[in-house]
N, C-alpha and C positions, 0 to 999 in steps of 0.2 A: 504494500500500500504506500501511498505518497500523500504527504501533507503540504498543501499550499498555504502560506501564511505570511504575515507581516508582523514580526515578533513584538514590535513596540506597541502595536495597537491593542486596545483592551480585550476584544473578543479573541483574537489569536493568543493573547497572554493567558486567558483562562485555560486554554488547551495546553499552552507551553508549561504552565506550572503543574498541571496534572502529569504531563510527561516527566517533568523534573522530579516530582514527588515519588512517582512510581519507578523511576529509573528506566524509562522506555526510550529506545532509540528508533526513530522513524525517518525514512527517507523524506527530506524536507526541501522545499523550494520557496525562497522568498519572492513575494510579488509586491513590488514597491508601490504602496498606496500614494506616496507623495508625488510620483510621476504619473499617477492614474493608470498604472499597468494592469489593474483589475478590469479595465475596459478594453484591453487589447483583444484582437481577434483570436489569438491563441488561447488566452485564458477564458474568454467568453464561450469558446467551444467546449471547455471543461465545465464551467459553471455560468450559465447565461444570466444568473442573478448578480454576477460580478461582486460577490461578497467573500470575505475571508473570516475565519479559516475555511478551507475546503479539503475534505479527505476523500481520496479516490482509493477504493478497495481493490484487491487483486482481481476480482471478477468484473471490475469496471463500475460497480455501484458508486455513486457520488453522494456523500453526506455534506451538506452545506449549511447546516444549523449547528451552532456551537454546542448547545446542550445535547444534541443527537450525537455529535462526535465524542463528547465526554462520556456519555452513557455507553456507547459502543466500545471505546477504548478501555473503560473500566471493566466491562464484561469480558473483553478479550484478554486482559491482563489483571486478573482478580486479586493478585497480591497487593496488600495495602489499599483495600477497597475504599472508594470515596463516595459511595452511595448508600451508606448505612449497613448495619449488620443484620437487618431483618426487613420484611416487607413494609412494616410501618415506618421505619426510619428511611427506607428508600423513598417512600411517598413524601415524607417530610422534607428530605433533602431536595427533591425535585420541586416541591412547593416553595421552599426557601429560594432556590435558584430563580424561579419565576418571579417571586416577590422582589428580589434584589435587582433583577433585570428591569422590571416594570417601574419600580419606585425609585431606584437609584441610577442605574445605567441610562435609562431613557431620559431621565431628568438632566443628567450631565450632557448627554448628546443634544438635547434641545438647546441648551445654552451654547454649546460649542458650535453647532452647525447652522444656527439661525442668525448669525452675525458675521461680518467680515467677508473677505473675498475668497478665503481658502475653501469654503464650501458653497460658494455662489452657485445657485441652481442645483445644489446637491445637499439639501438639508436632511435627506434620508438616504441610506445606502441603496445601491442598485442602479440600474441603467436609466431610470425614468427621470428626466429633468423636471424640476418643479421649483417654485419660488420659496425663498426663505420667509419665515413669519417672525419678525422681530419681537412681537408680543410674547412669544414662547420663551424668550430669554428670561424675562422677569418671572414667569410662572415656573420655569425650570429651576431658577435659583431658590424660589420658595419651596419647591419639592425637595431639593437637595437638603435644605435645612431641616425639613420634617423627617427626611430619611435618616440622617445621621442621629437625630434625637431618638428615633424609633430603634435603631440598631444599638445605640448605647443602652437603652432600657432592656432590650432583648438579651444582651450579653451580660447584664449585671448578675453576678453570682455564677457565671458559666464560663467555661474555657472554650467551648465550641457551640455553634448554633444548633446542631442536632447531635444528640447522643454523647458519647464519651470519647470520640476521636475525630480527627480532622475529616471534613467532608468537602465535596465540591462547593457546597454553599459557603463555607469559610473561604475557599479560594476565590469564589466570585465576589464576595464582599470585599476581600482584600484588594482585588483588582479594581473594583469600582471606587473604593476610597482613594486609590492611587490616581484613577482617572479624574477624580475631582480636582486634582492639581492642574489638570489641563485647562480648567476654567478658573484657576486661582482661588479655589475653595479648599480649605484644610479643615481637619477635625477641630471644632471649637473647644476652648478650654472648659466649657460646661460639660463636655462629654469625656470625662477622665477615663471611664471604663473603656470606651472605644479607642481612645488614644493608647492606652496600655495594651489592648488587644492587638491593635495595628502594629505596635512596636514588636510584640511577641511573634507575630506572623512574619514580619520583616526579618527578624533574626532566624526564624525557622527556615526560611528560604535563602538565607545568606545574602540578603540584599541591603 
């Protein structure tokens, strides 16, 4: 199988940290988002959605959703599992990943992609041009504030979001908190639990 990625970007980073944690080596090719290589004819032939990461399996099957890639890799390499130790925890991890994406990742993306020239006509991933909506910047910032407060509360008295070991939900939250820095938002001093948790995750991954 082959992974197409752009390591610095948040969605590829979710997969990259999974691979790092599990010690998995995958044939990988970088696709430069900065030069808009995801819209090249050669990559669009692989993934017409023009999104990263994209995982092509040995039989030609293409997985182009980050959570789908993570679920597949975790199943293929079950050691140090990241989706819980039982069916309930698996459901909880997937639910947390959805929450983090919708409440956190999407909020940061709204702020990042609806202002300036870098994402002009591209406020959403994919090949369809569309206008930016500047009003979403203010709303996105409000959502970021609410999200970090929620996560600070959820992690109070807990080491991990689900169960007693690291899960993909923790990885996703760690990535989104780092992504906040792209729009000059950091964990506020009112969220001491989240600050400490983020520092512990940073140390865990040697970053």
